[in-house]
N, C-alpha and C positions, 0 to 999 in steps of 0.2 A: 504493500500500500504506500502511495506517495504522500509525503508530508509537504504541505504548502509553506513556503517561506515568503512572508509578506514584508512590505516596507515598514521598518520599525519606527516608532516615535522616539527620536533621539534627542529631542529638546522639548521643553514645555510649550513652546509656541510653534513647533513644526507642524506644517500641514501637508507637505509633500517633500520628497527627496529626489535628487538626481543621481543616477548611476554614473559615477566617474570612471570606475575601473573594476571589472570582475577579477578576482584573485584566484578563481577556480574555473574549470571548464567541464562540460558534460562528460561524465564517466569518471571524474576524479572522486576518490574517497576522501572524506573529511572527518576529522575528529572533533569532538566537542571542544569549543574554545578556539578552533582554527579560524583565521581570517577568511571571510567569504568575499566581501565586496567593500569597496570604498564608496561612501555615499556623501554627497554634499547636501547639507541641511541649510536652513535659513541662517545658521550661525557659524558653522565650521564644517570642514571635511573630516569624516571619521570613518574608521574601519570597523565594520560590523562583523562579529564572530558567530560561528555556528553554535546554536544552542543544543544541538544533539549530533551524534555521529551518523554517518550514512554516505550514500553515493549521490553525486549530483546527477539527477535525471534530465533536467532541462533548465535552461535560463530563459525566463519569460519576459525579461526586460533587457533592452540593449544598452550599451554604454552611451551616455549622452541623453538618455530618456528620463523624463520626470515621471514619477509615480506617486500617487497620493498615499498617505499613511494608511496601512492596511491593505494596499493593493498587492497583488501577486507579483513576485519577482523571480521566484525559482521553485523547483520541486526537488525534494530530497527523499531518498528511500533506499530500499534494497535493490541491487542490480537486477534488472529484468522486471521490476515492478510495473504494473499496468499504469499507464499515464493517459489521462484524457487528452485527446487530440484537439488542439485549438489552432485556428489560423493565426499566424503571427508573422511579423515582418522579419526578413533575414537580417542578421547582424551586419551592419554596413562595414566595409573596409575603411579604416581610417588610422592615421598615425596617432600614437599616444598623446602627442601635443594637441592635435586637432580635437581629440575626444575631450581633453580637459578644457580647452577653450570653448568648445560647444556646450559643455555642461555649465560653464560660468556664464555664458551669454544666452542660454536657453534656446540653442539652435538644434533642430531635429536632424541628426546626421543622415537618416534614411531618406530625407527629402533633397539631399545634395548630390549632384552628379560630380563625382570626383575627377580631378584633372591629373592625378598621379598615376603611376603604373598600375595597370589592370583596374582602373577606376577608383583607386585609393583616394580618399578624401584627405586633403592637406589643410594646413592652417590657413593658407590663402583662400581656399574654397570656403572655409568657415567664416573668415572675415568678410568675404564677398556676400555670402548668404545673410549674415547678420546685418550688413549695410543695406541690402536690397529689401529686407523685410521690415526693418525698423526705421530707416531714414526716409524722409519725404523727398520728393523730387527737388533737385537743386533750384534755388530761386535767386536770380541776380537782382537784388534789390538794394535799398539803402544800407542794409547791414552787411552786404557782401555774402560770400559763401558761408555755410554752416557745417560744422562737423558734429555728427551725432555720436554720443557715447552711451551705448546701451548699459543699463544698470545690471550689476551682478545680482545673484539671488539674495545675497546678504543685503545689498543696497536696496533692492526691491522690498525686502521685509522691513528694513528701517523706515523707508518712505511710507509704507502702508501703516505701520504701527504708530508712527508719529502723526500721520494724518488722522488716524482713528482717535488718538489722544486729544488732538486739538478740537476734533469734531464732537467728542462725547464726554470729555472730562471738564467739568466746570471748575477751573483752577483759580486759586488766588495766590498772590505772591507777597512775601514778607521779607523785609531787608533789615540787616543789622551790621554795624561796624564793630569789629573786634580790635581792641588795643592789644597788639601782639608783641610788645617789647619783651615781656617775660618769656613768651613762647620762643621768640627768636634767640634769646640768650640761652634758654634751656637746651634748645636744639643744638646749638654750637657746642655746649658741654657734652651732650650725649654723643655727638659725632666722634669725640675723642676716645670713647670706650666701647662703641657698638659698631659691628660690621655685619650687614650693611648699615650705614648711617640712616636713621629714619628721616624721611622727607617731611616737609610741612604737611603734605596730604595724609601721611600715616597718622600724625597726631589728630588731624581732622576726622579721619575714619574712626579712630578710637573714641574721640569725643562724641561723634554721632552715634556710635554703638552704645555708649553708656547712656546717652539721652534717650535712645530707643528703648532701652531696658527700663528707664524711669518713666517713660511715656508710651506705654504699649499701644495706645490708639494710633500712633504714627507708624508703628511696625505692623501694618495692616494692609488689606486689599479690599476693594469693592467688587463684589461678584453677585450678579442676579438679585439686586435689590437688598443685599445684606453686606455687613462688614465682617471680614474674617481677621482676627488678630492671631499672630504666630508666636510659638514658643521660642523658636530660635531667632537670633538677631544676625542676619546675613547681609552684609553691606556690599553692594555692587560698586565697582570703581570703573568709570568710563575710561577707555583706552583708545587712542587714535591709532588704528592699524592701517595696513595698506589699503587705501581707497574705501575704507569702511570704519565704522565705530563699533567696538566690541565692549561688553561690560562683564568682565570676570567677577566672580563672587568670592569674597572673603567670608567663609562660614564661621559662625560663632565669634564674630569680631569683638563682642563685649567681653568674652572670657580670655582673649589673647592680649599679650603685652604689646606695647608699641613696637618693640624690636621684632616680635613674631609677625606682627602685621606687615612690617617693612620687608621681611624675608619673603612672605607669601606674596605680597604685592609685586615685588620685583620678578619673582618667578612667573606669575600669571601674566604680567605685562609683556615679558619676553616671549612667552608662548603665544600670546595673542598676536604679536607682531610677526613671528616667524611662521604662523599658520599651524602650529602643533597643538593648540589648545583644544580641549574636548568639549562637546555640548554640555556635559555634566558640570564643567567648570564655568559655564556661561549661564547656568540655570540656578534657580532657587533664591535669588536675591529678594530681600524684603524691603530694601531702601537703596537709593543710589546717591553717590557723591560724584559730581562732575566738576573737574578743576581745569580752568583755562588760564590760570595765573602764570604758568610757564611761558605763555605766549604774550604776556604783557597786557592781558585783558583785565580791566579794573573790576567789572561786574557784568553779569549777563543773566538772561532768563533761560532756564533749562526746561525741556519738555518732559513731563511725567511719563514714565514707562509703565503703562497699564499692565496688570491691575494694581501696581504699587500705589500707595496713597500720597507719596511725596518724593521730592528730589532736591538735593542741596547743591547749589551752584557756588563755586568758590573762585574769587578773583585773585589778582596778584597782591603780594605783600609789598606795600610801599610806605615810605616815610611821609606822613601827612601831619598838618597842624592839628593838635588836640589840646584840650584844656587840662592842665595838670591839676590833680586834686591832692591836697586841699589848697594849694597856693593860688589857684586861679590863673596861673601864667599860661601863655600859649607856647607850646613846645612841639618839636618835630619828633614823632615816634612812628615805629612800624605799625601799620594797621592792615586789616583784612576786610573785604566786603563780602558778606554772605547773603545769598538770596534763596529763600525756601519757597518752592512751589508746592501747593497743597491741593489735593482733591477735596473740594468743598462738600462733597457728599459724605466724606469720612471725617474731615477735620474742619471745625469752625475756626474763625480767625484767632480766637483766644487760645485754642488748642495748639495751633501752629506757633503762636507767639510764645507760649510757655516753653515749647520744645526748643525753638531757636534761641531764646534767652538762656536756657540751660546749656546749650552748646557753646554759646558765647562765654558764659561764666567758666566753663571747664577750660576753654582755650586761654582765658585771661588768668586762670590759676592752674597752669600746666603741670605743676608737680603732682596734682591729683590724678593725672593721666598715667603716671608711672607707678602708682601704688598697685 
């Protein structure tokens, strides 16, 4: 009897996956845990492993083909097992590079007439097909020629989810300025004894995590007319990867030290940028921190990632004029601009204000973050 292998759900937001590369062929015997196929999801490319041993009877999805979650992709069983006959397209001939690019750009390889030897599809064929199907006819107007850049699957998912957020989430924004001279001084001292040295963002992640533990209503999601609050405090950290934005998750950030957060954050950021990060590392966040301070941005408005109830946007640390207490003198000190976007269905303005005030207090008393 044949066992159906279906497209697995490899991330919490995955709706379909693209077959990048089969790692087995019909007739191969596979053991439990053996890699079967490389799948591109809405967040990353991941290798899916066999859940049971058996022989590969058929591959029902070709490389470059997108399949919805739960859709049939292969049949596994004992050699000679009866297989239901279904009409399916032959697997197109294509170079590995052409297959990968076709998967990234959503191009159906079976619809391309290859220009390579024996009709093999090349990268140039994929580029031409992508341009012909997605680009409008050239128009010589006041703007001149236009170059169309089709979105990758990850970019398409980001665009869809951000559009949904703006269309469906009634958000409010709260802003606070942090006097960060003590934080800057403490960070410099910690740098001398900790490797890797915690970044400013690591302290912000820790402060956010402690505030989420103190205000569980923020550590929540809006689903189907109800609010879900979570036991674990998992902070997502936005990372600019190649032509996309990924949000790796630091799990149980409230129970980790700043040094531990620093180590985890460095590892996840590196994996996000080199493409080796897994869907599991990109899932499960209950809150997000987005920091553009390293680009010199003073403050900005971040878009909530549904179903999370809030996101914290962090600007650059700069020396700004502040009133010294209790002397009343104007002095120049390092400050930070924080902007908290809240889902008003979950959080009232006062709820968000209390949370953001607590984050500010923790950052202005940074020794409490090292306890």
